[in-house]
C-alpha positions as CSV (number, residue, x, y, z in Angstrom):
1,X,71.0,77.3,68.1
2,X,69.2,79.3,64.9
3,X,71.2,81.8,62.8
4,X,68.4,84.2,64.2
5,X,70.4,83.7,67.7
6,X,73.5,83.3,66.2
7,X,72.9,86.4,65.0
8,X,71.7,88.3,67.9
9,X,74.4,86.8,69.8
10,X,77.1,88.3,67.5
11,X,75.1,91.7,67.5
12,X,75.2,91.7,71.3
13,X,79.2,90.9,71.3
14,X,79.8,93.9,69.0
15,X,77.7,96.6,71.0
16,X,80.0,95.2,74.0
17,X,82.9,95.6,72.5
18,X,81.7,99.2,71.1
19,X,80.7,100.3,74.6
20,X,84.4,99.0,75.6
21,X,86.1,100.5,73.4
22,X,84.1,103.7,74.2
23,X,85.0,103.5,77.6
24,X,88.5,102.8,77.7
25,X,89.0,106.3,76.2
26,X,88.8,107.3,79.5
27,X,91.0,105.2,81.6
28,X,93.7,107.9,81.6
29,X,92.1,110.5,83.1
30,X,89.6,108.4,85.6
31,X,92.6,106.6,86.6
32,X,96.0,109.0,86.5
33,X,94.4,112.7,86.7
34,X,91.1,111.6,88.6
35,X,92.7,109.1,91.0
36,X,95.7,111.0,91.6
37,X,94.1,113.9,92.7
38,X,92.1,111.8,94.8
39,X,95.6,110.0,96.4
40,X,97.1,113.1,96.7
41,X,94.0,114.1,99.1
42,X,94.6,110.9,100.9
43,X,98.6,111.7,101.2
44,X,98.3,115.3,102.2
45,X,101.6,116.3,102.5
46,X,102.7,112.9,105.0
47,X,101.9,110.0,103.2
48,X,103.8,108.6,100.0
49,X,101.9,107.0,97.0
50,X,102.5,103.5,98.6
51,X,101.4,104.5,102.1
52,X,98.1,105.9,101.0
53,X,97.6,103.5,99.0
54,X,98.0,101.5,102.4
55,X,95.9,102.7,104.1
56,X,93.1,103.2,101.3
57,X,93.5,99.4,100.8
58,X,93.0,98.4,104.6
59,X,90.0,101.0,104.6
60,X,88.2,98.7,101.5
61,X,89.3,95.6,102.4
62,X,90.2,95.4,106.3
63,X,86.5,95.1,107.6
64,X,85.2,96.8,110.6
65,X,88.7,95.7,112.6
66,X,90.5,97.7,110.1
67,X,93.1,94.9,109.6
68,X,94.6,92.5,106.8
69,X,97.5,90.4,106.6
70,X,100.7,92.1,105.9
71,X,101.1,89.3,103.2
72,X,98.0,90.5,101.1
73,X,98.7,93.9,101.7
74,X,102.3,93.0,99.9
75,X,100.5,91.5,97.3
76,X,98.4,94.2,96.4
77,X,101.4,97.1,96.4
78,X,103.9,94.7,94.5
79,X,101.3,94.8,91.9
80,X,99.9,98.1,91.8
81,X,103.9,99.9,92.2
82,X,106.4,97.3,91.5
83,X,108.3,97.3,94.7
84,X,110.6,94.4,96.5
85,X,108.9,93.2,99.6
86,X,112.2,95.2,101.5
87,X,110.5,98.3,100.3
88,X,107.0,97.4,101.5
89,X,108.4,96.2,105.5
90,X,110.3,99.7,105.2
91,X,107.1,101.7,104.4
92,X,104.8,99.6,106.6
93,X,107.6,100.4,109.6
94,X,108.0,104.0,108.6
95,X,103.7,104.2,109.0
96,X,103.9,102.5,112.4
97,X,106.2,105.1,114.2
98,X,106.3,107.8,115.2
99,X,106.0,110.9,114.0
100,X,103.1,109.0,111.9
101,X,102.0,106.1,114.2
102,X,98.6,105.3,111.3
103,X,98.9,101.3,111.9
104,X,100.1,98.8,114.2
105,X,101.9,95.7,113.1
106,X,101.2,92.4,115.4
107,X,101.7,88.8,115.2
108,X,98.7,86.7,113.3
109,X,97.0,84.7,116.2
110,X,96.7,82.0,113.4
111,X,99.4,81.7,112.3
112,X,102.6,82.4,114.3
113,X,104.4,83.3,110.9
114,X,101.9,85.5,109.7
115,X,101.5,89.4,110.8
116,X,98.6,91.4,111.2
117,X,98.4,95.0,110.2
118,X,95.4,97.1,111.9
119,X,94.9,100.7,111.8
120,X,95.3,102.6,114.9
121,X,93.2,105.3,116.6
122,X,95.5,108.0,114.9
123,X,95.5,106.0,111.7
124,X,91.6,105.7,111.6
125,X,91.2,109.3,112.7
126,X,93.6,110.5,109.5
127,X,92.0,108.1,107.6
128,X,88.1,109.7,108.5
129,X,89.5,112.8,107.5
130,X,91.3,111.8,104.1
131,X,87.5,110.3,103.2
132,X,85.8,113.5,104.1
133,X,88.5,115.2,102.0
134,X,88.1,113.5,99.8
135,X,84.4,113.3,99.0
136,X,84.6,117.0,98.8
137,X,86.8,117.0,96.2
138,X,84.8,114.5,94.2
139,X,81.4,115.9,95.2
140,X,82.8,119.4,93.4
141,X,83.9,117.5,90.8
142,X,80.2,115.8,90.2
143,X,78.6,119.3,91.3
144,X,77.0,119.9,87.6
145,X,75.8,116.4,86.9
146,X,72.4,115.4,87.0
147,X,71.2,113.6,89.9
148,X,70.1,110.5,87.3
149,X,73.6,110.4,86.1
150,X,75.1,110.2,89.6
151,X,73.1,107.7,90.4
152,X,73.3,105.7,86.9
153,X,77.3,105.9,87.8
154,X,76.9,104.3,91.6
155,X,75.0,101.5,89.9
156,X,77.4,101.2,87.1
157,X,80.8,101.1,89.1
158,X,78.4,99.1,91.5
159,X,78.3,96.5,88.2
160,X,81.9,97.0,87.5
161,X,83.1,96.5,90.3
162,X,81.2,93.2,91.3
163,X,82.5,91.9,87.7
164,X,85.8,92.0,88.5
165,X,85.5,90.6,91.8
166,X,83.7,87.6,90.2
167,X,86.2,87.3,87.8
168,X,89.4,87.7,90.7
169,X,87.3,84.7,92.0
170,X,86.7,82.4,89.0
171,X,90.6,83.1,88.4
172,X,91.3,81.5,91.7
173,X,89.0,79.1,91.6
174,X,90.9,77.8,88.3
175,X,93.9,78.2,89.7
176,X,93.2,76.2,92.7
177,X,91.4,73.4,90.4
178,X,94.9,73.2,88.6
179,X,96.8,72.7,91.3
180,X,95.0,70.3,92.9
181,X,94.6,68.3,88.8
182,X,98.2,68.6,88.7
183,X,98.7,66.9,92.1
184,X,96.4,64.5,91.3
185,X,98.3,63.8,88.0
186,X,101.6,63.2,89.8
187,X,100.1,61.0,92.3
188,X,98.9,59.1,89.2
189,X,102.2,58.8,87.7
190,X,103.5,57.6,90.6
191,X,101.3,54.5,91.1
């Protein structure tokens, strides 16, 4: 590597750091203020923050069938809200029972030990209405923003979420490889 290419690499890293430093200044307002306002729309006056996050998680990751494994929901909720497994169970059960009836919990056909959480027709209707309300709120927020800036924001968030997903996949792959290497080392030691 030449001195010139090293200097260019260092300048590029510096530019990335500077951009990241400017972006991090928006964390509080985007995550806590705007994110909470959107979450409040999803919650309405019927759901807790944890329940709203559960519905949005199923909406985002549950595929066309609107269904997720309970353990995947729990893993996310525990990370986001620092709640216990018992608290997640209580929250899910209250969403399943009347008067809410937003989800159904069934046995996973692929594993008798695992449960599936699926949106009911009532849950889909509730979420559809919440999405319309949240979209209206966000449309009001960006009404004065020029169209090209909105388009660039969509492109930016597409890249950012894609990069984050790639990072998570790589981290999971490292854990799997690390686990396989540990098992191999144990096997070799026991010989």
